[in-house]
Legacy VTK file of the C-alpha trace (Angstrom):
# vtk DataFile Version 3.0
C-alpha trace
ASCII
DATASET POLYDATA
POINTS 386 float
39.612 0.702 6.611
37.129 -0.494 9.200
35.367 -3.750 8.383
31.825 -2.723 9.285
30.539 -0.132 6.854
27.862 2.513 7.306
25.880 2.882 4.067
23.147 5.424 3.402
20.852 4.669 0.441
19.091 7.552 -1.353
16.477 6.408 -3.905
14.661 8.632 -6.382
11.455 6.637 -5.905
10.092 4.489 -3.102
6.878 2.437 -2.747
4.886 4.623 -0.372
2.329 6.041 -2.799
-0.465 4.423 -4.776
2.003 2.226 -6.673
3.283 -0.168 -4.008
5.751 -1.840 -6.362
7.666 1.133 -7.720
11.090 1.067 -6.124
10.337 -1.919 -3.914
13.734 -3.338 -4.911
15.371 -0.595 -2.819
13.801 -2.105 0.268
14.891 -5.586 -0.783
18.403 -4.242 -1.375
18.707 -2.661 2.074
17.472 -5.842 3.721
19.929 -7.929 1.696
22.868 -5.709 2.690
21.955 -5.846 6.357
21.481 -9.620 6.396
24.435 -10.693 4.262
27.217 -8.151 4.830
28.960 -6.377 7.682
26.943 -3.224 7.027
24.763 -0.761 8.909
22.327 0.553 6.319
19.495 3.087 6.297
17.635 5.054 3.654
16.717 8.707 2.995
13.754 9.449 0.740
12.239 12.726 -0.441
8.501 12.347 -0.986
7.600 14.927 -3.644
3.953 15.989 -3.599
2.277 16.996 -6.857
0.210 20.120 -7.477
-3.005 18.232 -6.763
-1.816 17.769 -3.186
-1.255 21.501 -2.626
-4.479 22.094 -0.633
-3.597 19.191 1.678
0.134 19.898 1.925
0.009 22.406 4.833
-1.668 19.754 6.965
0.615 16.862 5.999
3.258 15.542 8.353
6.524 16.760 6.840
8.827 14.193 8.487
8.126 10.544 9.189
9.972 7.231 9.317
9.305 3.744 7.993
10.976 1.413 10.480
11.899 -2.141 9.531
13.829 -4.778 11.415
17.012 -4.334 9.372
16.909 -0.619 8.508
14.942 2.623 8.753
13.714 4.877 5.957
13.848 8.559 6.931
11.313 10.456 4.825
10.743 14.162 4.263
7.911 15.556 2.181
8.315 18.501 -0.174
6.172 20.109 -2.835
7.209 19.272 -6.354
8.464 22.431 -8.081
8.621 20.920 -11.563
6.188 23.583 -12.837
8.837 26.206 -12.052
11.427 24.499 -14.224
13.841 21.594 -14.151
16.699 23.490 -12.508
14.517 24.886 -9.724
13.157 21.417 -9.004
16.583 19.726 -8.857
18.065 22.435 -6.671
15.115 22.375 -4.266
15.271 18.591 -4.108
19.011 18.670 -3.383
18.577 21.220 -0.574
15.853 19.050 0.958
18.059 15.945 0.784
20.907 17.855 2.425
18.629 19.052 5.211
17.473 15.496 5.884
21.071 14.282 5.626
22.194 16.720 8.347
19.428 15.485 10.626
20.501 11.923 9.933
24.177 12.601 10.701
23.291 14.124 14.066
21.636 10.837 14.995
23.821 8.222 13.269
27.095 9.924 12.399
28.528 10.417 8.925
28.087 7.395 6.616
31.048 5.762 4.893
29.234 5.534 1.540
26.242 7.152 -0.113
24.437 4.907 -2.598
21.877 6.744 -4.718
19.488 5.279 -7.256
18.837 7.090 -10.564
21.226 9.812 -11.743
18.794 12.723 -11.409
17.651 13.832 -8.946
18.876 11.421 -6.240
22.242 10.732 -7.870
22.999 14.422 -8.265
21.955 15.222 -4.695
24.147 12.404 -3.362
27.084 13.509 -5.523
26.712 17.095 -4.295
26.570 16.005 -0.647
29.382 13.514 -1.114
31.693 16.150 -2.584
30.790 18.711 0.074
31.199 16.371 3.048
33.938 14.087 1.759
31.898 10.893 1.329
32.365 8.481 -1.612
29.248 7.980 -3.713
27.888 5.178 -5.870
24.919 5.656 -8.192
22.834 2.859 -9.690
20.742 3.728 -12.732
17.359 2.091 -13.393
16.080 4.083 -16.391
17.366 6.064 -19.368
14.779 8.547 -20.624
15.962 11.423 -18.431
19.409 11.293 -20.076
17.798 12.705 -23.216
16.596 15.869 -21.452
18.921 18.756 -22.448
18.348 20.449 -19.075
19.616 17.325 -17.265
23.053 17.345 -18.891
24.881 19.487 -16.333
23.578 17.317 -13.492
24.392 14.075 -15.275
27.903 15.356 -16.036
28.407 16.189 -12.354
27.289 12.677 -11.380
29.662 11.080 -13.883
32.629 13.069 -12.539
31.946 12.479 -8.852
30.531 8.965 -8.415
31.057 5.322 -9.229
28.298 4.814 -11.784
26.461 1.505 -12.168
23.258 0.329 -13.840
20.946 -2.654 -13.420
21.335 -4.544 -16.718
23.510 -5.137 -19.756
20.790 -3.629 -21.933
20.804 -0.400 -19.942
24.601 -0.246 -19.976
24.589 -0.625 -23.766
21.899 2.044 -24.206
23.756 4.530 -22.027
27.013 3.946 -23.888
25.630 3.987 -27.428
23.173 6.860 -27.013
24.880 9.086 -24.456
28.528 8.038 -24.309
28.165 7.063 -20.645
30.237 4.197 -19.265
28.890 2.132 -16.386
29.296 -1.083 -14.449
26.472 -3.508 -13.723
24.910 -3.926 -10.291
21.658 -5.779 -10.922
18.506 -5.416 -8.892
18.442 -7.806 -5.972
15.670 -10.399 -5.708
14.877 -12.236 -2.498
14.874 -15.609 -4.220
14.449 -17.445 -0.912
10.793 -16.374 -0.835
10.159 -18.115 -4.158
12.446 -21.150 -3.840
9.739 -23.467 -2.598
8.877 -26.915 -3.948
6.519 -26.675 -6.887
2.939 -27.814 -6.430
2.082 -29.377 -9.784
-1.572 -29.965 -10.540
-2.496 -33.083 -12.502
-5.789 -31.789 -13.897
-4.475 -31.118 -17.398
-4.855 -27.327 -17.106
-2.029 -25.193 -18.505
-1.462 -22.410 -15.973
-0.019 -19.058 -17.012
0.790 -16.225 -14.599
1.780 -12.583 -14.952
3.193 -10.743 -11.926
3.349 -7.026 -12.583
2.317 -3.541 -11.648
-0.452 -2.935 -14.174
0.996 0.116 -15.884
0.868 1.160 -19.551
3.576 -0.701 -21.408
3.112 -3.967 -19.530
0.793 -5.021 -22.394
-1.195 -7.597 -20.449
-3.911 -7.141 -23.067
-1.519 -8.626 -25.634
-1.323 -11.795 -23.543
-5.112 -11.978 -23.401
-5.265 -11.508 -27.181
-2.660 -14.230 -27.681
-4.598 -16.634 -25.500
-7.768 -15.814 -27.433
-5.958 -16.826 -30.627
-4.830 -20.099 -29.047
-8.281 -20.881 -27.664
-9.972 -20.255 -31.004
-7.510 -22.673 -32.614
-7.748 -25.082 -29.656
-3.946 -25.343 -29.628
-3.235 -25.598 -25.890
-6.309 -27.313 -24.548
-7.640 -26.121 -21.220
-5.788 -23.218 -19.624
-6.098 -20.389 -17.129
-4.298 -17.044 -16.908
-3.798 -15.338 -13.540
-2.822 -11.670 -13.351
-1.127 -10.772 -10.067
-0.879 -7.025 -9.531
-2.792 -3.783 -9.788
-2.309 -0.321 -11.200
-3.566 2.478 -13.400
-3.891 0.355 -16.578
-5.921 -2.433 -14.979
-9.171 -1.136 -16.464
-7.646 -1.344 -19.969
-6.648 -4.960 -19.447
-10.000 -5.859 -17.927
-11.732 -4.229 -20.864
-9.728 -6.420 -23.243
-10.761 -9.470 -21.208
-14.440 -8.476 -21.477
-14.329 -7.585 -25.177
-12.611 -10.863 -26.073
-14.993 -12.890 -23.887
-12.118 -14.350 -21.850
-13.617 -13.844 -18.388
-13.834 -17.566 -17.753
-10.075 -18.129 -18.114
-8.508 -14.817 -17.023
-8.370 -13.957 -13.328
-7.273 -10.613 -11.899
-6.356 -11.315 -8.288
-4.884 -7.940 -7.320
-1.597 -7.052 -5.707
-0.102 -9.748 -3.499
2.746 -9.987 -1.035
5.866 -11.778 -2.277
4.856 -14.783 -0.188
1.399 -14.848 -1.782
2.832 -14.333 -5.272
5.149 -17.287 -4.681
2.105 -19.498 -4.096
0.708 -18.602 -7.523
4.092 -19.265 -9.123
4.463 -22.601 -7.342
1.405 -23.850 -9.259
2.234 -22.183 -12.580
3.523 -23.748 -15.777
4.921 -20.487 -17.100
5.303 -16.790 -16.329
4.405 -14.397 -19.147
6.065 -11.010 -19.663
4.413 -9.079 -22.508
6.035 -5.673 -21.882
7.252 -3.406 -24.651
10.312 -2.410 -22.579
11.925 -3.608 -19.344
15.294 -2.419 -18.062
15.613 -5.555 -15.926
12.713 -7.933 -15.198
12.399 -8.905 -11.530
9.322 -11.174 -12.017
11.371 -13.358 -14.372
13.951 -13.937 -11.632
11.197 -14.724 -9.152
9.696 -17.262 -11.560
13.039 -18.971 -12.196
13.623 -19.166 -8.432
10.287 -20.985 -8.236
11.358 -23.398 -10.978
9.028 -21.804 -13.535
10.145 -21.045 -17.128
9.308 -17.741 -18.803
7.605 -16.601 -21.983
8.805 -13.068 -22.699
8.754 -10.472 -25.392
12.118 -9.180 -26.557
11.756 -6.234 -24.206
15.514 -5.938 -23.619
16.092 -6.390 -19.863
15.144 -10.073 -19.498
17.210 -10.959 -22.574
20.314 -10.252 -20.510
19.835 -13.324 -18.320
17.256 -15.579 -19.988
18.189 -18.174 -22.619
16.503 -20.980 -24.554
17.001 -23.356 -21.616
14.676 -21.307 -19.425
12.527 -19.209 -21.771
10.665 -18.728 -25.028
10.923 -15.360 -26.785
8.668 -13.341 -29.085
8.433 -9.866 -30.584
6.955 -6.933 -28.655
3.388 -5.757 -29.285
2.678 -8.805 -31.456
-0.071 -11.034 -30.000
0.271 -13.529 -32.854
3.971 -14.074 -32.158
3.256 -14.197 -28.427
0.681 -16.914 -29.112
3.306 -18.916 -30.975
5.754 -18.561 -28.057
3.111 -19.711 -25.573
2.368 -22.697 -27.806
6.072 -23.613 -27.858
6.159 -23.363 -24.085
3.077 -25.571 -23.848
4.792 -28.194 -26.012
7.851 -28.081 -23.718
5.885 -28.474 -20.497
7.680 -30.749 -18.048
10.998 -30.696 -19.928
12.752 -27.833 -18.124
15.610 -28.454 -15.699
14.412 -26.747 -12.508
17.907 -26.848 -11.026
19.175 -24.821 -13.967
16.326 -22.314 -13.655
17.099 -21.782 -9.983
20.822 -21.513 -10.704
20.148 -18.598 -13.060
17.969 -16.937 -10.415
20.620 -17.318 -7.731
22.909 -14.935 -9.629
20.503 -12.187 -8.577
19.746 -13.462 -5.080
20.178 -11.400 -1.916
23.556 -12.828 -0.955
25.102 -12.538 -4.412
24.108 -8.924 -5.138
24.706 -7.716 -1.574
28.237 -9.116 -1.575
28.919 -7.541 -4.965
27.748 -4.149 -3.694
29.796 -4.520 -0.511
32.947 -5.224 -2.542
32.259 -2.130 -4.659
31.856 0.006 -1.532
35.201 -1.130 -0.153
36.929 -0.387 -3.463
35.256 3.015 -3.539
36.458 3.878 -0.043
40.002 2.750 -0.748
40.101 4.781 -3.940
38.615 7.916 -2.354
LINES 1 387
386 0 1 2 3 4 5 6 7 8 9 10 11 12 13 14 15 16 17 18 19 20 21 22 23 24 25 26 27 28 29 30 31 32 33 34 35 36 37 38 39 40 41 42 43 44 45 46 47 48 49 50 51 52 53 54 55 56 57 58 59 60 61 62 63 64 65 66 67 68 69 70 71 72 73 74 75 76 77 78 79 80 81 82 83 84 85 86 87 88 89 90 91 92 93 94 95 96 97 98 99 100 101 102 103 104 105 106 107 108 109 110 111 112 113 114 115 116 117 118 119 120 121 122 123 124 125 126 127 128 129 130 131 132 133 134 135 136 137 138 139 140 141 142 143 144 145 146 147 148 149 150 151 152 153 154 155 156 157 158 159 160 161 162 163 164 165 166 167 168 169 170 171 172 173 174 175 176 177 178 179 180 181 182 183 184 185 186 187 188 189 190 191 192 193 194 195 196 197 198 199 200 201 202 203 204 205 206 207 208 209 210 211 212 213 214 215 216 217 218 219 220 221 222 223 224 225 226 227 228 229 230 231 232 233 234 235 236 237 238 239 240 241 242 243 244 245 246 247 248 249 250 251 252 253 254 255 256 257 258 259 260 261 262 263 264 265 266 267 268 269 270 271 272 273 274 275 276 277 278 279 280 281 282 283 284 285 286 287 288 289 290 291 292 293 294 295 296 297 298 299 300 301 302 303 304 305 306 307 308 309 310 311 312 313 314 315 316 317 318 319 320 321 322 323 324 325 326 327 328 329 330 331 332 333 334 335 336 337 338 339 340 341 342 343 344 345 346 347 348 349 350 351 352 353 354 355 356 357 358 359 360 361 362 363 364 365 366 367 368 369 370 371 372 373 374 375 376 377 378 379 380 381 382 383 384 385
């Protein structure tokens, strides 16, 4: 087997729409592979346009590339055919991926490995292409709801039979096994911890600084954090504090409304979406990161915080529980502002007692080098066992 591998990544989602965070870990992953392993890596992405885009679709550019220093993303647009049924949509998606794949092979040659993300549709398309063209395939799962769709079963079964199947967390592996009888290995999301591993910039003004870094979607429950802080302020249990919300998204107006209704405008700051470098500056001054979600399959912001030497307050939203412990976090129940307030109070009482070296050691398990090397080893095993 040749040492330098040619890997083609095929994600189901990619951050080129309104949500600039969804699937951003795929970009981080490709960069990590290119920088840490003997790998040539690129990405194929199918940009599905919804019905609302139909009037504009004839005038859209159907093929375009996102070019980065370490890799290129080859993108083809298609109309979403979900209204015509699940099977029609998956088959149309697979044909579009194959068409883009053929164009890619003419330019770069046949890849050694296809690595898709999410079983359907990208995993199925990769498995179909891999079987047809004799290429080993790995699939990494990031979610679980689609496994409950009856119409997805034949595609999921095909993926299970024709790929090496992985998922991003112990929680997700357990859910897939217990609920669907699916066995998987773990390949966690990669986090570029080097961006966040900067010396902390503690402020000696007595202010307790809390930060949330998140796409502001439903289920992130930032309003629960605001409610918890309202409880603590009314009881005067943590003195002076400020809460910074880094991110944007469709649910921002809900969270801002909670801030207004609870009269918390003077201590809650929405600063919008930031680059990783900018987010690291907020974390470098923070006393704790807060995750109030009702469900997370992994929890990238928690890794980023630990890399910055910042402990975490988190709900028991599954994903973060796989790598956080009492030496780096405080836990509380989901959708329970009172319990979240108690966890924040415990974190406040522990301020300055956390071992930053330990926090960063936990984060390093998910750093670029660690995850890239794990993936590279899996690829080589997959090729040998083809």
